[in-house]
N, C-alpha and C positions, 0 to 999 in steps of 0.2 A: 662204495666203501664208507663205513660209518665215520663220523667226525666228532670232535669234542667241541660242542657249541660254545662253551665257556672259555676255552683255552686261549683264544686270541681275542680278548675283550678290550684291547686298547689301553689297558693300564700299564704302568711302568713295570710292574712285576711280570706281566705277560710278555712285554717286549723283551725284557732281560732273559726270561725263560726261553723264548724262541731263539734268541741269539746264543744262549748257553747250550741248548740241547745238542747242536752239531759238534760243539767243542767236546762235550762229554762222550759222544759217540766216537769221535776221533781218538780220545784217550782209551776207550774200550778196545778199539782196533789195535792201538799201539801197546796196549797192556801196561799202562802207567797211570797212577792217580795224579792229581793236580792240586796244589794248595789253593786255599781261598784267595790269597793275595795274587797268585798267578792268574786265576780266572778273572779277578777284578781288573788287573792290568790289561789283559787281552781284550776285555770288553770295554775298556776305557772308563771304568767306574772310578770315582774319586775315593771310595772306601769299599771295604769288602763286605759290609753289612748287607747290601742288597743281594749279594750272592746267596745268602741264606734264604731270603724270601723267594728268589727265583728257583732255588733248589727245591724248596717246598712245593712250588707251583708244578715243577716237573714231576715230583714224587706223586702228587695227586693225579696228574695226567696218566702216568704209567699205571697207577692202581686202577684207574677207570678202564684203560685199554685191556688190562688183564681180566676184567669182568665182561668184556665184549664177547659176543658170539664169535667163535672161531679162534679166540685168543685164550680161552680158559685153560687149554692144555699147554700153552706156551706163553704164560704171562711174563712180561719183561722184568728182569731183576732190578733192584734199586740202583739205577744208573747214577743217581745223585750222590751215592756214597763214595764215588771216585774223588769227590772234593774233600780234602783232608786238611787238618790243622798242621801248619809247618812244624810246630814244636812237638806235637804228640804223634803225628802220622795217622790220626783218627778223625773221622767225621764228627760234626757237632751232634749233640744229643737229640736235635730235632729229627734226625733220620731214624731214631730207634724204633718207632712204631712200624716202619716199613721194612725193617731188617729181619733176618732169620731169628728163630727162637734161641739158638745158641749164642748169637750176638747179644740179644736182649738180656739173657740170663748171665752173661759174663760179668764178673764182679771186679776183676783186676784189669789193669791196662794190658798186661800180657795176654790174658784170656780174650779181651776184646780185639787185640791185634791178630790173634790166631783165628778168631771167628771172622774177622774182616777179610783175611786172606782167602778164606773159602768163599765169601760173598763175591769178592772181586774176581775169583776164578770163574764163578758162574757168569758174571758180567762179560768177561773176556771171551768166554766160550759161546755166548748167546748168538745165534746166527741170524736174528731178525731185526737188527737195529736199523737197517735201511728202510724196512717196512714201517717201523715205528716212526721214523722221521716223516715218512709220507703221511701217516695218520696225523702227525702234528703240523703238517703243512709247511715244513721247512726243508731246505736243501742241505745235503751233506757238504762238508768243507772240501774244497778242491784246491789244487794249485801247489801242494807241497811236492808233487812229482817234479815240477819245474825247478824249484830251488835245489832239490836233491840231485837233479841232473847237472845243475851248475857245479855242485860239489864234486860230482864224478868227473866232470870235464876239466875241473880246475887243476887236476894233476898234482904231483908232489911239488912242494915248495922248492924254490931255487936257492936254498941255503939261507942261513940266518942273517938278516939285515940288522943294522944298528938300532932301528926303531923297536924291533922285536926283542932284541937282547936287552935294551934299556928297560922295556916294560916288564920283561921276565924277571930281571934282577930286582926291580922295584916291588913286584908282587911277592917275591921270595922273602924280602925283608920287611914287608908290611902285611902280615897275616890278617889284620883287621879288615882289609879291603874285601876279603872273601868270607867275612863273617866270623873269623876266629878271634881269639883273644889277642890283644896287642902284645901281651907278654909271651905268646906262643913262640917256641923256638923257630928260627928262620927256616924257610922251606929249602929243600934240596932241588937244585936245577938239573935238568937233563938226566933224569933218572930212568934207567932201562927197566922194562917189564919182561916177564918170561915169554911174551908173545913176540918180542923183538921190537916193540914200540918203545918210544922214548917220551916220557912225560916232561913237559916244560918245567913245572914246579910240583913237587910232592911234599906235602906237610904230613908229619907223623906224630901221633900221640900214643899213649900206652895201649889203647884198645881201639884205635881208629886210624884211617888213612884218608887223605883228601888229595885228589889229583886235579891239577889246574892246567887247562889249555889256554895258551895266550895267542891273541891275534891283535896286531898293532892297528893304528888308525889308517894305515895305507893298505890293509888287507882288502881284497875284493869280496863281493857278496858270495861268490862260490867258495872262496877260501874260508870265510866265516862259517858257511854251511858245513863245510868239511870239518871244521872245528867241533861242531855239534856232534857229528858222527864219531869223531875221535874220542869225545867224552863218553859216548855210549860204549865204545870199545874199552876204554880205560876202566870204566865201572865194571864191565863184565869180566875183564881179566883180573882185576884186583879182587873181585868177589870170589872168583875161582881160586885164586891164590890163597885167600883167607880160609877157604873151605878145607884146604889141606895143611894149613899152618898149625904148628903146635899150639899157638895161642891165637884163635880167630879174632878178627877185628871188624869194626864197622867201616863201610866204604862210602865216600861221597865224592862228587866231582863238581867242577864249575868251569864255565867258559868266561874268560876276561877279555874284553875288547877295548881298544883305545878310542874307538868311535861309537856311533850310535847303531843299534841293531834295527834293521827294517822290520816291518810287521810280519813279513814272510819268515824271517829268521826267528823271530819271537815265537811264532806258531810252531815252527819246526822244533825249536828247543822245548817248548811246552809239551809237544807230542811225546817226547822221551823224558820229561821231567829233568831237563838239564838247566840249572840256574845260570843266568847270564848277568854279569856285572858289566855295565856299559860306561863309556866315556871316562875311562881311567887314564889320568895323565900323570906320569911320573913327576914327583916333586910338587 
C-alpha cells in the first residue's frame, strides 16, 4: 500500500496532525463538527493556533491521497473542514482552496454556511475513512463503547438529591455560567418536553432556547455519560419542536457538572458537540 513519506516527519505539526486525524474521523462518523477550542483541549494544546497548522497538514495529506492510483475515483473530502469557529460555525479561510467551488464562490456568511452543509454531508457519507487512517499510519479512536455502556447500565436516577437541586437552582440564576449574558432572565427548572423528558434548566430568548443538563459532584461516570446522551436528545427534540413552531428558534444545549470530566467523558461529549462546563460550585 502506498504511503506518504513526508507525513510523519517528526515535526510538531506532524505529531499534532497524526493525533487529530482520528478525532476528525470520529466526528465524521458521529456527523458533528468540532470547534477549534474543543480540538485544542482534547489534544492538550495550550492554544488553538496549532490546530490550524495541523489541519493544513491533514488537508495536504488528503489531497495527495486523492491523487494516488486507486483513489482518484474516491478522493477523500476535506475532513479538516469539520473544525469550525465557535462564533461563526465556519472553518477558517485556510481551508478555502481545498473546498468545493460553491463554497469558494460564496460571498455571504449564509451562502458559506449552506455550502458547508453540503461539504459536511459528503464527509459524513464518505465510506473510506478507516482506509484513509491506515494510509496515514494512525489508529481509529476506540473506547467510547465502554463509557456508553456505563451510561446504559447506570439506569434512571434515584430521585433528586440536595446536591443536584442546589446546583440546578444555582445555574438557573447564573446564566453567565453557561455562556449567556449575566442580565439574561433566570432559567426555568424542570421544564417538560413533548417527548416526555424533563430538562433541568431551560433558558429562553426571543429566537433561541438553551437546555442545560445538570450532574452534581457526586454523579458517577456512567451518570455523567448518560447526561451527554440526554443533551443529544434534548437538542433533537427542541429542534423538532422549533421546526413546527409558529416562530422557529435556534437551539443549543450544555452539560454542567459539579466535578471534573474524565478524558473519556470529554471525548464522548466532543463526538456529539456537547459543551461541558466543569467544576461548577454553587456560591
